[in-house]
N, C-alpha and C positions, 0 to 999 in steps of 0.2 A: 961371589962375595963381593968381593974387591971391586969389580965394575958398578956394582949396587952401591955401592957408599961414592965411589966416584964421580957417579951421573949424579946421585943426589949432590954432593957438595957442589958442584957445578952448578947444578938448578939452585938452592938456596944462594951462591955467590950471583947467581943471575936474577934474581929475583931482587936481592938487598942493591941491586946496580940498578937494578929499572924504579925500586924506593926510594932512593938516592936522586933520581935525575928527577921524579914528581916532586921530594921536596921543593930540590932546592929549582925548580922551574915554578914553582908556586911563593916560593920566596922572593923571585924576582919578578914576577909580576906585582906582591905585595910593595915591593920595591918602589917600583914606576907609576904605583897608583900613589905610595905617597910623596914621592918627588913628584907627580902631578899635583896634589895637591898643595904642595907646600908652595909651589908655584901659585898657584890659585889665590890662595892666602897672599901671598908676594905680591903681585898684582891689586891686590886689592885694598891693600894696609896703607892706612894716613897716618904719618906723624900726629902725633898730640901737635905739636908744635907747630903745623903746617895748619891742622884744623884749625886751631883756635888763631892764627893769623887770616886764615881766610873767613873765620866769621867775624871777627873784627871788621873786614873788610868791607863785608856784606851787612854788619851790621851800620857804620859808617854811609855806608849809600842809604841804607833805611830811612837812618837820622836826617839826609838831606833832603829827600824827598818828600818825606814829612813835612820838615821845614817848608819845603816849598809849598805842599799846598795847604800848611796853617794859613801861609801868605794869601793865598788865592781864595780861601775862605773867607780870612775878615779882611781883603777889602773895602 
Protein backbone atom coordinates (compact mmCIF):
# COMPACT_ATOMS: atom_id res chain seq x y z
CA UNK A 1 0.00 0.00 0.00
CA UNK A 2 2.77 2.41 0.91
CA UNK A 3 4.59 1.65 -2.33
CA UNK A 4 1.51 2.55 -4.33
CA UNK A 5 1.19 5.89 -2.51
CA UNK A 6 4.87 6.69 -3.05
CA UNK A 7 4.58 5.77 -6.74
CA UNK A 8 1.46 7.91 -7.08
CA UNK A 9 3.14 10.90 -5.40
CA UNK A 10 6.24 10.58 -7.59
CA UNK A 11 4.08 10.31 -10.71
CA UNK A 12 2.02 13.34 -9.68
CA UNK A 13 5.13 15.41 -8.98
CA UNK A 14 6.65 14.37 -12.30
CA UNK A 15 3.45 15.33 -14.10
CA UNK A 16 3.38 18.71 -12.40
CA UNK A 17 7.03 19.24 -13.30
CA UNK A 18 6.35 18.49 -16.96
CA UNK A 19 3.33 20.79 -16.99
CA UNK A 20 5.37 23.53 -15.32
CA UNK A 21 8.17 23.16 -17.89
CA UNK A 22 5.71 23.33 -20.80
CA UNK A 23 4.04 26.39 -19.31
CA UNK A 24 7.36 28.19 -18.91
CA UNK A 25 8.35 27.18 -22.44
CA UNK A 26 5.15 28.67 -23.86
CA UNK A 27 5.64 31.85 -21.84
CA UNK A 28 9.20 32.13 -23.19
CA UNK A 29 7.95 31.69 -26.76
CA UNK A 30 5.28 34.36 -26.27
CA UNK A 31 7.85 36.67 -24.71
CA UNK A 32 10.18 36.28 -27.70
CA UNK A 33 7.32 36.88 -30.13
CA UNK A 34 6.30 40.02 -28.22
CA UNK A 35 9.89 41.26 -28.34
CA UNK A 36 10.00 40.72 -32.10
CA UNK A 37 6.77 42.66 -32.56
CA UNK A 38 8.09 45.50 -30.41
CA UNK A 39 11.29 45.57 -32.46
CA UNK A 40 9.36 45.70 -35.74
CA UNK A 41 7.20 48.54 -34.42
CA UNK A 42 10.26 50.45 -33.21
CA UNK A 43 11.98 50.01 -36.58
CA UNK A 44 8.95 51.35 -38.49
CA UNK A 45 7.95 54.10 -36.05
CA UNK A 46 8.42 57.70 -37.12
CA UNK A 47 8.16 60.54 -34.65
CA UNK A 48 5.46 63.09 -35.43
CA UNK A 49 7.99 65.95 -35.42
CA UNK A 50 10.24 64.12 -37.91
CA UNK A 51 7.31 63.36 -40.20
CA UNK A 52 6.12 66.95 -40.01
CA UNK A 53 9.59 68.24 -40.90
CA UNK A 54 9.89 65.82 -43.84
CA UNK A 55 6.45 66.78 -45.13
CA UNK A 56 7.31 70.48 -44.88
CA UNK A 57 10.48 69.91 -46.91
CA UNK A 58 8.53 67.87 -49.46
CA UNK A 59 5.91 70.59 -49.75
CA UNK A 60 8.51 73.32 -50.22
CA UNK A 61 10.18 71.31 -53.00
CA UNK A 62 6.84 70.72 -54.69
CA UNK A 63 6.05 74.45 -54.53
CA UNK A 64 9.40 75.24 -56.15
CA UNK A 65 8.69 72.76 -58.94
CA UNK A 66 5.20 74.19 -59.38
CA UNK A 67 6.57 77.73 -59.61
CA UNK A 68 9.14 76.67 -62.21
CA UNK A 69 6.44 74.96 -64.28
CA UNK A 70 4.27 78.06 -64.06
CA UNK A 71 7.17 80.19 -65.36
CA UNK A 72 7.68 77.81 -68.28
CA UNK A 73 4.00 77.76 -69.16
CA UNK A 74 3.45 81.54 -68.96
CA UNK A 75 6.48 82.44 -71.11
